[in-house]
Each structure stands twice: as C-alpha cells, then as structure tokens.
C-alpha angles and dihedrals in degrees: 000000000000089000089053092050091048091050090050093054091045090053092046091049091049090049090051091052091050094045098042117112111246137186112192143171129183090241142009101212121072141175125242112277093014121142110245116212123188140156138221115206139169139090093316113186103191132030112270110248113233089214088065092060118091141164119223138191106208099320099329121097113234132195112258128167106238144144139196127220129182115220113183104317098333127091114217122198125191127184135185101233119223126250091252133111121227148067117320141171141195117219129196112192130206100004109179117213142150124242130170091354093306130111111231140176123212141174112229126206133185116193121205141158133230115211132208096264124090123237115251090233142346129223128208125223099027092192130027145175120197143161094194122021134324126213117216127192116217113195119197110210096180130095091240138057117271135196119221122203130196138167134228134178095265102041134019127219100017108179144184136179127239118200118231116285092002138113123230129195121219130176129220116192142173090267087072091063133061094213143354108311130199115178144064133325112201118216115194127180127214086250092059099255112145137199125186104205118197110221140174112199116184112207112215125207120248093265093054090044090057090049091050090050089053091049091050090071091099111051141158119227087228122065099185144347122216112179145163107213138176121250114250097021128111122233133183130203123192124214138157130226111219128203109204094178140042129323114308122196130196099012109181126214123198141174120224115254095251091062104028091101093054106032127060132178132219089223131031099169128032146146127228129204121218111299090358127139131193131202119241126192118215112204118200128191126159124190095188139043128249142080119302131184136180145116142259110222131199113196138182118166105302093345119095145148134182143200115224113223127199120174132181110194123197141165103238110020136122108249114243134167130193101213134112115227126184092213117095124210091247090055088059092044090239137134136239106231118220124239090263093053137069132205117253093193137038122320119222123191108228138163087274094053129252107004122198113214091187127046130309110230132184112265090225093054112106128184118221129189126205118214127203116294116250100223093183091060091046092052092048092052091050092050091051092049092049091049091052092047091048092051093053091045091053091047093052093046092051094054098038116114126214123238091253091055091050093051092047091052092050093049092050091049091050093050093051092052098047104028111138102180111134090354102094118082133182117232 
C-alpha cells in the first residue's frame, strides 16, 4: 500500500514536471550583438501572441529585432541583442496553458546579462522552418575575416568566409537533406564561437519540387528585412522583382494591413517581360515606437512571392538593418555619413552600409530663425528698467550724508566717550 502511494506521488510529480510551463535558454550571459535563442514549452492551450513578447533593459522596454516560430509543440524565440552592456530580460505575457487538469495563465520572464565584449558574429534568423530554402545572414563583428562551418545531412563541414565587419548571405535548402529534418544545425566560427540553431526542414517529393520550381518564376531579390530604426526618420530599401518565366501582365503588389500605414511602394501594379526585372523602392516611416511585422506580396494568378518585414522602432537608437542588397551607395549617387554627421535626406541600406541620398550635415549644426522684433515690448522693458534705476538712485541720494555731517558725528561721539566734566575728584 505504501509502495503504491509512493508510486502515485512520483507519477504525479513527474507529470507536473512535464506539464509545467518553461522558458529556457542554454545560457544567461551574452555578448553584445549576439543572437539570443530561447524556447517556451509546456501544455500551451492558445497560440502565443507575438505582441505579448517584449525585451526590457531594467524595467524599460527596448526595441529589439526578434521573431517567434513554433516547431512541433515548442515555441522558439530569437532576438538580435543590442550593442549595450547591462541587465536585460525577455517577457512573455498572458501565456495560457494547462497543468494538473487546470487551465492557467502566466507571465514568463527570462533574465540575462550582456557584457562588455562583442560577439564574434551574429546569425539571422536564429530559428527557421522551411519547405524550400532559407536565407541566413551572417554578420562578422570582428576586425578580421572569419570562417564559419556548419553540417547538414548530405555533407559535413560546409564552410564559408565572412570579411571583417561585413554581412554575408547563405542559403540552406531541402537539397542539403536526405529527408525531412527537425533538430539543430550547429554553426561554429574559426574563432570558436558557436550557435545551435533549431530548424524544421520539410523535404518535398520530386513532384512538389517541380511545382515549387514553377512557382519560383516570380521572385523578389530580397527575402526579408529585419531592422532597428529611429522614430520620425525616413528610410528607403531597394529591391527588384524578377520574372524568370514568360510575359506577365498586371502583377499586383501589396503591403499587409499591419504595416500599410508605415510602408509605401514605388510601384503597386506592373508587367514584366520574359526574364525581365524591375526595381522597386520601399519607403519606411514610423511615427511611433514599438515592434512591427508584416509582408510585401507580389501576386499574379497562382504565382506569388513576399518579403518578410520586421521592424523595431525606438527614440534614441542607431539605425541598423540586417539585409544584403546588391546596390552600392555609389550606384545610388549617395554618401556614407561619418559618425559625427547625420543624414538630412532619406537613408537607404546598401551593400556599403547606411547610404544617405541627401546631404550629410554635422550633428552639432543647428539652424535658428529670427522673427520680427517687437519694439513695443522692448520700449516697455526699457521704461521699467529706468524706473527701477531711478528709484534706487533717489533712495541713495536721500540717505547720503555730507562730509561736514560725518565730522560732526565723529566729534560728538568722541566727546561723549572722553568727557571729564564733573567726573574728576580730589582725594
């Protein structure tokens, strides 16, 4: 009987451990610019709302580029950490789950620190799910070239080099795997920095692969844009829409409803000849802070492609964008502003970095405007000042003594102190 009771409590305890809601990361101390990867697991009842996810420094929410992907029953979150030192946390609010036959709701929090050192490299995205191919951006933060290695099913130790202070795009597709794969891809740099990237790669059969190839006729040159931008400033991204098949007429472009107020396109309808491509400008302007996500979609009949957009908007941040663009700043006839300058026009993200298509001006330069002088107010102020000065002059003159008065007062004082009349007696 006692053994049965003990077994019952052991089973109940084990069930509680399995059912408990957990937020975990493989470490709690990071370097500046590092890609944070964590997971939320448990018997989650309702999808976790991305709007309920936030990054905080101390108790203040900060803009961080991040995304969340569900693989099987686990939610994975990755974030591109800021280049700041301090104590931080990630919070997930109102997560609904079931534990011990009860429906519950809980706020989750993961505390972590960012040290003074920079990460060797960053990776974006830090989690992905794909049935075709996935582009990854590898950013080298060091002042020297690095080599990054990773493994797939078909070939071990694939590698590529990333020049110092540059970002390189690589693609991982279903062709790299013999079958559907759910697990971890390990990325290791020549400097010993490691990322364990959760992935779910769905391997299609040959028929579906042919269909996907057919659907890839209409493609954007950009796959995604992940950026940290400043509120109240205008930014421009440049992409091309490519037609890899026959003539297409009346192609429509649209922006998802969550971003339509902040993102505009230079073209919304176009036609493309066979093997033709056209340039499209993506204008971005946010008048409020926060995290925003959406897509730009190009559609023709059953052909379509989209650009995934993720923006973190803040008040006082240095704009940065993790995209690779084939356009250089010189191609756009722009300028790269120095650290002591700011751009007075639009900013485009190019292969050279942030490109100013306007003018670079000194940050300390301020423009002042002088309005018309109110002479009535000036005259009134002068009259008041003269009246005050006259009052004090009159006051001083009234109380001022002459030299004769001063001598008379001193003589009187002397007499009073040393007078001997009727005070000397003879003994």
